Residue, then its C-alpha position, 0 to 999 in steps of 0.5 A: m477552503d481550497k482542496v487538493k484531490i488525493f489520487d492513490t496509486t498504491l494498488r497500481d504503481g505501488e504494486q509494481a514494486p518488486g515483491a509487492s504483488l497482491n491478490t484480488e482479496e487483498k486489493i479489495r481490503i486495501a481499497r476499502n481502507l483507502d475509501n474510508l481514509g477519504v482518498d478521492i481517486i483509487e487507481a485500482g490497477f492496470a487492466a491490460s496487464s493481466p486478467d487478475d488486474s482487470n478482475a480486481i478493478l471490476e471487484i473493487g468498483k463494486v465495493v468502493k462507495k465514495a472514491q472514484v475507481c480508476s484504471l490505467a491504460r496505455a494510449v493504445e486501443r486494446d488497453i483502453k477497451l480493457a480499462g473501460e470494461a474493467l470499470k463498468k461496475s464502478k459508480n464513479p469511474r475514471l479512465h487514465t491513459f498516458i503516453s511519453t512526451s520526452e525526446i529520450h522516450m520518444k526516440y528510444q522507447i516508443k519510437k514515435t515522432e512528435q506529430e505521431v504522439i499528438d495524433i495518438t493522444a487525440k485518438s486515445v483520449a477520444l476513445a477513452r471518452n466513449y467508455c468513461d466521462d472522466v478521463e485523465f491524461s498523463a504525459m510520461d516523463a513530462t519533466r524531461s519534455e520540451m515545454d512547448f511540445l508538452l503544452k501542445v500534447f496537453e491541448t490535444a488531450v483537453k480538446n478531445g475530452a480530458k478533464t485532468l492533466n497529469i505531469a509525471d516526474t517519472v524518473g524523479y528528476m525534478l528539484p522543488w523550486v524548478f518543478a514549481d516553475f515548470v508546473k506554474k507554466v502548465v497551470d497558467h496555460f489552462k487557467d481559463t479552463d476547468v482542467v485540473i492539473s495533477v502531479h505524479c512524482h517519484d522519489d529517486l532523489g528523495l524529493a517526491s514529497a517536496n516536489s509534490l508540495s511545491a507543485v501545489t503552491a504553483g497551482a496543482r490540485q491533484i497529487e498522485c501518491a501511495v501509502n508508505g511511498l510504495g512504488e517503482r524503484a525508490g517509490n512514489t510520493p508518500l500519501e501520509e507525508v503530503v497530507m500531513a504537511m498540508k494539514t500542519r502548515k495550513d498557514i502556508f498552503g491554505i489548502d485542505t484534503n478529504i483525508n481522515t488523518k486518524k486512519l493513516v496509521k491503520t492504513s499504513k500497517l495494512v499495506s505494510n503487512l499485505t505487501g511485506f514491505p516493513v515501515p522503517p521506524n524513523k519513517a515520517i508520520v507512520g514510523r513507530n519512532a515518529f512520535a518517540h522522544e529519548a533525548g532528555i532535553h526533548q523529554d523535558g520539553i514534551l512534559k512541560h508543553r507538547e508543542t515544544y517538540e511535536i508539531m502534530s499529535a500522534e492521535d491525529v494520525g492514528w497512533q494509540t496510546n499504549t494502554l491496557v484495553l482488555g483483560k483475561h476476564s473480558g467477554r466476547a462482546a467487549l472484544k468485538d466492541r473494542y475492534k469496532d473502536l479500532g475501525f474493524e467490523l468483525n463477522e461472527e466466524e472471525i469473533v469466535k476464532i479471534f476470541q480464543r486467540f485473545k483468551d490464550l494470549a491473555d493467559r500468557k501476557k500481562e498486558i494486551y494492547d491495541e497493536d496486539l489485537e490488530a496483529i491477531l486479526e491480521d494473522e487470522r485473516g491471512k489464513i482464509g483460503q489456505k491449503y495448509e495450516l500449522d497445527l503443531l511445531q516443535v524445534s530443538t536447537g542449542n549449543k553444538m546441536i543441529p537445529t531440528a524442526t518437527i511439524r504437523l500441518m492440516e491439509n484443507g482442514e482435514k488431512e494430517l501431515i507430519g514431517v521432520a527436517n534439519g537446518t542451519g537454524p530454527v527457521d531454516a529447519l522449519c522451512n525445510a520441514i514444511s517443504k518436505i511435507t508439502g513437496e513445495k520447493n521455494r527459495l526464501t529471499e527475505f525474512s524480517v521480524k518486529a515486536v508489535t509492542a514493548g516488553i519481553d512478552a510482546v507479540a512478534e510479527v514476521t514477514i517472509k518472502i519466497e521465490k518460485e518460478g520467477r515470482t515473489y510471494t509475501g507471507y505474514g505471521a504473528a505469535e508470541d513465539i518468533v519461531f512459531a510466527s515464522a512458520k505461519a508466515y512461511l506457510n502464508a507465503l506458500n499458500r499464496s503461491i499455490r493459489q496464484r498457480k491455480k489461477 
């Protein structure tokens, strides 16, 4: 069956979403998941944007086994050289360079003539080929470009060694039926070559998935997308949506991908937790309500025959049936084996810590679900490299009482720090107490909480965003107690800000 390549830009365009910054360790974790998911190309970053980005691309290139690792670069000499250096450890690298081709961008942004854009394209693609055999060229704002000129630019890129041509709907301007005609003209122009035509759609009009799929019907064979649709402004094409659309409607598309769809939910949760961007409950494929049925008519139909109201199965995308998996009498080996079934390889140090958390939870919670185990693991991994760790928390609050938090922290695993502070509520009080103890003043900009599973004893996941010196840092915490989870999330964000400043 014909195949479409999935080019994932979660770590590049996705990270450009305000507040979605990731450190190198977190990027490596996401890259490993994308590799296991079956993504064909991982755009690991924009090497010229910062030394951190360049280092992350280099480190990702060392660990990714199957996917191509890609770096973005503007069509300028410095960017391309830095991208080439960042990719030198990758087994199968791709260098992705771009320049604007629309009249409005050439006139107001890059201030170049049509001939200058053609000359820059020739020079930059040729230079990129010196560093990498596989070069992709993108026309930024291609969908607002004049077609004859766009084709001239693309021809120039191919003559100088580009193997993939990307049509970027940079501002989410296109409509599906218009885009199909637009893409077909490019596909037809290069039909006698081995060049792959790619599309990169933004979701400003809520049409990124529809536009990407219409491009496939017109002959595009690479889709640039991001997990959960993360990205600039309204985001990018959601990976999970286009993949499942092509899988579910093979009768229409007749096309396959290399994606292991059973790992979609796991990858979605990881990206959500590390970036601090919650997945809406009604989000297609990976939202927690995507396979939930409340209406009586729907429930009746599902009970009689699942396909009456479900066009795909929850298990096919990675949702687990909420069943009790382990009890308080379960041993360490059983716990480790269950994590392996869920797709997590734990080292001995992690098992020791998580097993104790599991036992403590099992003593208090009647039923333990897979989601609980995943939340515990994510919480424990979030502690790695933290300067401050929560040791004790007590909050006093109630009617006509001023909320007061008493906190004890461990600094670098040794020194005890104790503090007390008031606030307008329990979370405000604990944040004030932590700031008082550490001397770190931050502004809390976002706070969200969700239950991992159903039930009054559910584990709570809290995501917090703080702002310091113009930068945003995300923290994640999980616990049965919402206030305790909030303290852990705030500390997680605080520690990330400290690590970033040290770098």
